[in-house]
N, C-alpha and C positions, 0 to 999 in steps of 0.2 A: 228633282227636289224643289219642293214649297214648304213657303213658311207659312204658317199660319199661328193668328191667336188662339192656344190653348187655355182653358180655364184648370188651372194645376191646384185651386184655392186648398181642397181636403189636404192634398199632399203638404202646400206649404203649411196650413193651420195647423197643422198636427205636429210639422217640425218645430214650430216655430213654440208651443203649447210644450214641448219636449222638451226644447232648450230652456225655456222659463224655467221648469222645473229641476236642472239639473241646477242652474244659475241659483236655486233657494228659494224661488218664486213659488205664490200660491194659486192654485187654480181656484176660481170662483164657479159657483153653480153653471151660469151660461155655458161659459167654456167646457164645464164636464159635461153637461148634456151635449154638446156636441160630440163628444166623445163617446157617449153610451150612445147616441144615433146612430156612429156608423153602420152602411148599410152593403157597401160591398169588399169582398174579399182584399183586396188590395190595399184599402183601406185599413183594414183591421190587423193588416200584417204591419203595414205603417207603422202603427200605432204600438203592436206590439215590440215590432223592433225597439224603437224610443222607452218600452217600458222596463224593458230588458238592458240598456244603456245604463236608464237609471237604478236599477236593482244593483245592476254590478259598480255603479258610481258611489251610491250608501251603504250596500251590502259585500261587495267584494264579490269571494266564489262562496262565501259561508252560508252552508241551514239549519237552520234550525228544526231538529226532532222532537216531536214529544210522541209518548203514548198514553193511554187513558186505561182505566180499570172501573168497570162499571159495580160500583162501591155499596149499592142497593138498589135494586130493579124491579121494576112493574110497582104495579098500585097504585100511581101516581095521581094524585087529587086533583093536576093540572088537567084541561083539555087540549092540551097543546094539540092543532091540529093533525102536523105531520108527526107524531109523535107515536111509538109502538106500545110503551111503556104507561100511556097513560089510561086511568080507570074507566076514563070513556070510549074507550075502542075493545073492541075483541080483534085481537091479532094473536093468538097464541105468544105472545111473548113470558119468558122466565121471568118469576116472580120470587125472591127469595131476599130476606133482610140485610141490617148492613154488614160488613165479611169481617171477617175473623183476621191478624194480624199477618198469617202465614200467607196467604195471597198478594196480598202491598208486598210483602218485602220478595216474594218473587217474582212481581213484577220489575219491582227494582231492579233485581238481580238482571231479569232478560233486557233491561231497556240499557245497564251499563254492560252486556253485553255488545249491545247493538251500535253502541254510539249514541244512544236516546241522551236529549238533553235533559227531557221532562217528564213525569207521570202524575197524571192528574186526575184525584181521586173523583167519580163522577157518582151523583146519587139521584133517582127519582121517588124524589119530595118537593111538596109547595117551596120549603127552604129551612133553615134553621134556627130554633128557638134553644133559650136558656136551660141546663139540665144534662141529664147523665146522656141524652144521644150528642148535644155538645164535648161531653167531657169526652168520647169512647171518639169521635170525630178530631176531635184536638190528641188523642192517643196515636191513631192514627200516622196523623200529620209527624209528627215527634220521632215514630217510628221510620217513618222515609226521610226522614232529616236525618238522623243518626246514624242510617246506615253509610252514607255521605255518596252513594251509586247514583243518586238521581235527584234533580230540583222539583220540592213536594209543589206541583199545584193541586188547585181541589174546583170542582164546579157541584157547588150544593144550593144551587138556587137563591131565595129569596133572601134576604137579611132585613132584619125591620130593626136593628139597633147598634150603634156605636163599638157597644161592648162585646157583644159578637166577632164582629169584623178584628178589636184589640186582641179579643182571645186566641184567634185565630195566627195572627200574627207571631202572638209569643208563643206557640206552638210549634213555630218554624214557617207557617205558609209564605209563598215568597209571590206565587201567580194565581190570581181568581178568576176563571172562566165565565164571564157571566154574557149571552148574545144578547142582543138586541133584537135578534134576529131577522126584521126587517126596518123598515120607514115607521114613524108616527102612525102617518096615513091607515098603512096596509097593516098595521101589527091587529088592531080588531079584528082580521080574518083568521089569523093562526092562534088568539087564543082571548077567551072574555074571564078567565078564573083568575086575573092577575092583569096589571097592567104595563104598557111601556113607561108609567112613571114609573112604577115598583121598581122596574128594572134599575131606572136610574139612579132613584134613593136607594137601592143596593148597592153600587158601583160608587156612589158617595161617600157609605160609610167604608169600604174599602181603602178605597183613595188615602182616608185620611188617616186609615191605619196605617198607610205606606206599603201597601200589597201592590203590586202591580196587576194591570188589567189583561185579561184575553175577552177582547168580545167581536164577535163579528155578525153572522145570521147565515140565514138560508136562503140561495135563490132559487128561482123555478118552482116557486108555490102559487104563480098564478100574478105577481107581482107586476107591474112595470118597470120600464128602464128607468123612469124618476123615482120612484120608489128605492131602485139599486143605486141610484145618486144619493139620496137623502140620506140612506143608512151608513154608505162612507162618509158623506160630510157629518154624521151624526157621531162617526165613530171620532173623527179629526174632531170636535168638541169634545167630547169628554176624553180626549187622549189614551187612548187604547193603548197598551205595547204589541201586543199579538192581535191580528184580527182576521180568524178563521173565516173564511169562503166556503161554506158547505153548500151542496146540490144537492135539492131534493131527491130522495130515493123513497118512492112513493110504496109506501106498504099496505099490503091488503089488510082489509078493516078499518082504516083510519080515512076522515073528510077528504084526506089529497090523494089517495090511493089511484084515481083517474086522470091525475093534474099529467098533463100534457109533456114530454121532457122539454128541455132547455135542448138546443143543436151544439157540439161542441165547442163550434167557434162564437156563438153568441158566450159561452162561459168562459173562452179565452179571453175575449175583448172585454168581460167584465173585470179579469181579473189586472188586466192591463192597466183600465180606467183606476182599481182600486191602487194599482201601486203609484199614477202620479196625482191622484188625490192624499196620496198617505207614502210619501216615497221614503221616508225614514223609518217606517214603521215595519214589523214582520208579517208581511201578509201569508199568510198561513193555507192549503189548502188543503180540506178535511173530509168529511162525511159524502158521499155520492160518486168521487172521483171515478173507480175503477168502471161502474156501468155508465156513466154516463158519458165521458172522455176517451176510455176504452182506448187504443193506439194512439191517440192525442197527448196521452199524461205526460210526456216526458216534457211537451211542450208550456206547461205550467212556468217552468222556472224561465222561458225564453217571455212569457207574457207577465213578468213581473212576482211571483211568486217568490219570497226567499223562507220560507219555513213548511216543513209539512207533518201530516199526523202519520203514523204509522204504527201496524198492529190493525188489530179486529178494531171496529167500532163497537156501538152499545150493544145495537142488536143483529148488527150487519157483520158482513165478512170485509176484510180489505185482501190486498193481494198481500204475497208472504213480503217480512220487511226484507229480505236476501233481496228478491226482486227488485225492491226500492235502493237497496242502499248499491246494485249494482246502476241501476238507473242516474243516479249521481255521480260515481266515478264513470259512465260513458259521456256524461256530460261535464265531466271535470268539475266538478262541485263539488265541495268538504263539510262533510255533516261534523265534523268538530268544533261547533260553535261555542262562541266564550260565552260564560253565563253571567252576562250583560249585556243593560239597556241602554248603556251609558251612553251610544252612538245615535239614539233619538232625539236628544234636543236638538230645535231647529236652530241657526243662526238668526235669523231674521226674513221669517216670509214673507214676500210683498204680495199683493194683489197683481195681477196685469191685465193690460188691456190689449187684445189683439187688432192689428187692420190686416183685413184681407188685401191679397195682392195678386192681379193677374199678370205672369211674363209671357212671354213669347218662346216659342220653340219650336224648334224644325222638326219638320214631318215628310215624311214619304211620299 
């Protein structure tokens, strides 16, 4: 038996950052970048364990489920490099106009049957303007609200006036999905027909109207770890309530069709970092999880996820809802999420300063 000086700085630092978050502290960028930069499996598993503790501390065992309806498909005027529905790309994606009430109510029935909290209307267009189409959108939202079976959500693109946001709120919209997609720095690689600031402006109108914000992004588009870190920090700054993490599913015909996929452990590490940076928010894993995580899907909750998109995505398939519900049951997690974001208000987050330490360990 010998005594050797062992540098356990990473293990110790991860633990201190985790404890800081549990105690109501706030991580700043330097510490966040340390976490995003972890490489070894043992360090990543340490991080995941702390993210799980943070999730359980702030969220208990409740999991927020949502689903979406592709309310208007294809022929989108925007050139988002990841999207199969852009008119700039030849992908063979379905194309149709704004849907009638019946499919929306059918989606609400299906969601209610499976205990899904929210159904979001998602439309492939640049955004909403005043006029008959806005009237029709508000009618669909009223239909969802009146059904009493699900929370009415929507993701309808860019909004350029406060009046439009106010009308959506008056119709009964509770939460609006509007992803930042990536960091401000990387955003021009994803789209050139609108800007990062257009998205921030839209979120500003929605928040002023009293609508909750669902905003996240896509990882695996070729961005750096710093881009992922900056995205999480931007989401913290705008006060997003639900933060979806999508993993790129490269679609043939899009500019990103040949992007190399992220490794599962890198994805799980990213989820864990988001949890520590956004401890009180709903961290949702959405598109791309089935293809990219494969047998490790259930680990997203251990890594800090507290929300899940179920059912099919806009243009790609997901695993059956029944399989997701069984996965939650097997993990002892409860999809009966309360329709409230009241637990997201922080007490008083404080920046922290970490001082690394070297300790003595006994080795053989």
